[in-house]
C-alpha positions as CSV (number, residue, x, y, z in Angstrom):
1,M,8.4,24.5,-19.7
2,S,4.8,25.8,-19.7
3,T,3.6,28.7,-17.8
4,T,0.8,26.6,-15.9
5,L,3.6,24.0,-15.0
6,N,5.9,26.7,-13.6
7,T,2.9,28.2,-11.4
8,C,2.4,25.0,-10.0
9,L,6.1,24.0,-9.2
10,H,6.6,27.7,-7.8
11,A,3.5,27.0,-5.5
12,T,5.0,23.8,-4.1
13,N,8.3,25.1,-3.8
14,T,9.5,22.3,-6.2
15,R,12.9,22.4,-7.5
16,F,12.9,21.0,-11.1
17,S,15.7,20.0,-13.2
18,T,15.6,18.4,-16.6
19,D,18.1,15.6,-15.7
20,N,17.1,11.7,-15.0
21,F,14.4,12.4,-12.3
22,G,11.7,11.7,-15.0
23,F,9.3,14.6,-13.9
24,Y,7.2,14.9,-16.8
25,P,6.1,11.3,-17.3
26,F,4.8,11.2,-13.9
27,I,2.6,14.3,-13.7
28,T,-1.2,13.5,-14.1
29,S,-3.7,16.1,-14.8
30,L,-6.5,17.5,-12.8
31,P,-9.9,18.5,-14.5
32,F,-9.5,21.4,-17.0
33,G,-5.8,20.3,-17.5
34,V,-4.3,21.6,-14.5
35,P,-1.2,19.7,-13.6
36,R,-0.9,17.9,-10.2
37,C,2.4,17.3,-8.9
38,C,4.3,16.4,-5.9
39,S,6.5,18.6,-3.8
40,S,10.0,16.8,-4.6
41,P,11.3,15.4,-7.9
42,L,12.8,12.7,-5.9
43,S,9.5,11.3,-5.4
44,F,9.1,10.9,-9.1
45,H,12.3,9.0,-9.4
46,F,11.5,6.8,-6.9
47,G,8.0,6.1,-8.2
48,V,5.8,7.6,-5.2
49,C,3.3,10.1,-5.1
50,C,4.0,12.4,-1.9
51,A,0.8,14.2,-2.0
52,L,-0.3,14.7,1.7
53,K,-3.0,12.2,2.8
54,M,-4.1,10.2,5.7
55,S,-2.9,6.5,6.1
56,I,-6.0,4.2,6.5
57,F,-4.3,3.2,10.0
58,K,-3.9,6.6,11.1
59,N,-5.4,7.2,14.8
60,L,-6.4,3.6,15.0
61,K,-8.8,3.1,17.8
62,V,-10.6,-0.1,18.7
63,S,-14.3,0.3,19.9
64,T,-15.5,-3.1,20.5
65,S,-13.7,-6.3,20.7
66,N,-15.6,-9.8,20.7
67,Q,-14.7,-13.6,20.2
68,T,-15.0,-14.6,16.5
69,G,-18.4,-16.5,16.1
70,G,-18.6,-19.8,14.5
71,S,-20.6,-18.6,11.3
72,Q,-18.4,-15.4,11.1
73,K,-15.4,-17.6,11.3
74,K,-16.6,-19.9,8.6
75,K,-17.1,-17.0,6.3
76,I,-13.8,-15.6,6.9
77,E,-12.2,-18.9,6.5
78,K,-13.8,-19.2,3.1
79,E,-12.8,-16.0,2.0
80,I,-9.0,-16.5,2.8
81,A,-9.2,-20.2,2.0
82,Q,-7.6,-21.4,5.0
83,A,-8.3,-22.5,8.6
84,L,-8.4,-19.8,11.4
85,P,-6.6,-20.6,14.7
86,Q,-8.9,-21.8,17.6
87,D,-9.0,-18.6,19.5
88,T,-9.6,-15.6,17.6
89,H,-11.4,-12.0,18.4
90,I,-12.9,-9.4,16.0
91,H,-12.2,-5.8,16.7
92,K,-14.2,-2.9,15.4
93,C,-12.4,0.4,15.0
94,K,-14.0,3.8,15.0
95,N,-13.1,4.3,11.5
96,K,-15.0,1.3,10.1
97,I,-11.9,-1.0,9.9
98,K,-12.2,-4.2,11.4
99,L,-9.2,-6.4,12.9
100,L,-8.7,-10.0,13.6
101,S,-6.4,-11.1,16.3
102,H,-4.7,-14.4,17.6
103,N,-2.8,-14.5,20.9
104,N,-2.8,-10.6,21.0
105,S,-1.3,-10.2,17.5
106,Y,-3.3,-8.8,14.6
107,I,-3.5,-11.2,11.8
108,L,-6.1,-9.8,9.5
109,F,-7.7,-6.5,8.8
110,N,-10.7,-5.9,6.8
111,Y,-10.7,-3.1,4.2
112,N,-13.6,-2.4,1.8
113,D,-15.2,-5.7,2.9
114,R,-12.3,-7.8,2.3
115,W,-10.0,-9.6,4.8
116,I,-6.3,-9.1,4.1
117,F,-3.4,-10.6,6.1
118,T,-1.3,-8.4,8.1
119,L,2.3,-7.7,7.8
120,E,2.8,-9.2,11.1
121,Y,1.2,-12.4,9.9
122,L,3.2,-12.5,6.6
123,R,6.6,-11.9,8.2
124,A,5.8,-14.8,10.6
125,H,5.1,-17.0,7.7
126,R,7.7,-15.9,5.5
127,G,9.2,-18.6,3.4
128,K,6.0,-20.5,3.0
129,E,4.0,-20.5,-0.1
130,P,3.4,-16.6,-1.0
131,V,-0.2,-15.3,0.0
132,Y,0.0,-12.4,-2.4
133,P,2.0,-11.4,-5.5
134,S,5.1,-9.2,-4.7
135,I,6.3,-6.0,-6.3
136,W,9.7,-4.2,-5.6
137,I,10.5,-0.6,-5.4
138,D,13.5,1.6,-4.6
139,E,14.9,2.0,-1.3
140,G,14.3,5.7,-1.5
141,A,10.5,5.2,-1.5
142,R,10.7,4.1,2.2
143,Q,10.1,7.3,3.8
144,P,7.4,8.5,1.3
145,L,5.5,5.4,1.9
146,Q,5.8,5.9,5.8
147,R,4.3,9.2,5.2
148,G,1.2,7.6,3.4
149,S,2.3,8.1,-0.1
150,D,0.8,5.7,-2.9
151,I,3.0,4.1,-5.6
152,F,3.3,5.0,-9.2
153,V,3.5,2.4,-12.0
154,P,7.0,3.4,-13.1
155,G,8.3,2.7,-9.9
156,V,7.1,-0.8,-10.1
157,Y,7.6,-1.3,-13.8
158,K,11.4,-0.6,-13.3
159,Y,11.7,-3.9,-11.5
160,R,9.1,-5.8,-13.4
161,E,11.5,-8.9,-13.7
162,M,11.7,-9.2,-9.8
163,I,7.6,-9.1,-9.6
164,D,6.8,-12.6,-8.1
165,G,3.3,-13.8,-9.2
166,E,0.9,-11.9,-11.8
167,F,-1.8,-9.8,-10.4
168,A,-5.2,-8.6,-11.7
169,K,-6.5,-5.0,-10.8
170,N,-7.8,-4.7,-7.2
171,D,-5.6,-7.6,-6.1
172,V,-3.5,-7.2,-2.8
173,V,0.3,-7.2,-3.3
174,I,3.1,-7.4,-1.1
175,V,5.4,-4.4,-1.4
176,N,9.1,-5.0,-1.0
177,I,12.1,-2.5,-1.0
178,V,15.2,-3.6,-3.1
179,G,17.8,-4.5,-0.7
180,Y,15.6,-4.9,2.2
181,G,12.6,-7.0,1.6
182,M,9.1,-7.0,2.7
183,F,7.8,-3.4,3.8
184,G,4.2,-2.9,2.8
185,L,0.8,-4.1,1.5
186,A,-1.2,-2.3,-1.4
187,V,-4.0,-2.6,-3.6
188,A,-3.2,-3.0,-7.4
189,L,-5.1,-0.4,-9.4
190,I,-3.7,-1.7,-12.6
191,G,-3.3,-5.4,-13.7
192,Y,0.2,-6.8,-14.3
193,K,-0.6,-7.4,-18.0
194,E,-1.7,-3.8,-18.5
195,M,1.6,-2.3,-17.0
196,S,4.2,-1.2,-19.7
197,A,7.1,1.1,-20.3
198,D,4.5,3.9,-21.2
199,S,2.3,3.5,-18.0
200,K,2.0,6.5,-15.9
201,G,0.1,7.6,-12.8
202,N,-0.7,6.0,-9.5
203,G,-0.8,2.3,-9.7
204,F,-0.9,1.0,-6.2
205,K,-2.8,2.2,-3.1
206,V,-0.6,1.6,0.0
207,L,-2.7,0.1,2.8
208,S,-0.2,-0.7,5.6
209,V,3.6,-0.3,6.0
210,E,6.2,-1.5,8.5
211,N,5.9,0.1,11.9
212,D,2.4,1.8,11.0
213,E,-0.2,1.9,13.7
214,L,-1.5,-1.4,12.8
215,D,2.0,-3.2,12.4
216,S,3.1,-1.9,15.8
217,K,-0.2,-2.3,17.9
218,R,-1.0,-5.2,20.0
219,S,-4.4,-6.4,20.7
220,K,-6.4,-6.1,23.9
221,Q,-8.7,-9.0,24.2
């Protein structure tokens, strides 16, 4: 093991072994070749990055709420390619995220100028034609995802035969846990056709997971 890698592992109190955790394939490089790694080799085994960071739905606070206007409603309907319920409200949050609710339930959120269905909406419409492609990851990734981790490509490629629907870079995908089912939503940083056994690094930016602030929050209209 290189001196630089030893230093990095020591600084993060990482216990490293050369078994099947697959540590080397998941290390990415910072500028000047300094390795970046997570604090647990298990994170690499399950295909997630456990670097500490803030979820986009951390400290979610609504600042204003208004009924959805006609022109605004039509614009959203065009984007999502389906009609909205009659009585909906737009909620602006302090972190620049927008939410859309119906009957006190959030059914859409706006991230980077794109409207995305919430987990609550997707669960309620489970069994109907899939809105987004689905990817699958290990059960062991559950807690890292709840802490705000993203997903490495190898963790998804491991279950490539279970992927439902092709996706391109920047497409929204449903994150499923093997043996459990729907658990989160993410944006693909790599296309389905670009993934391979040699793919490394972060491949999916997680937006929302089960029981995060958005998923457990009720709207106040």
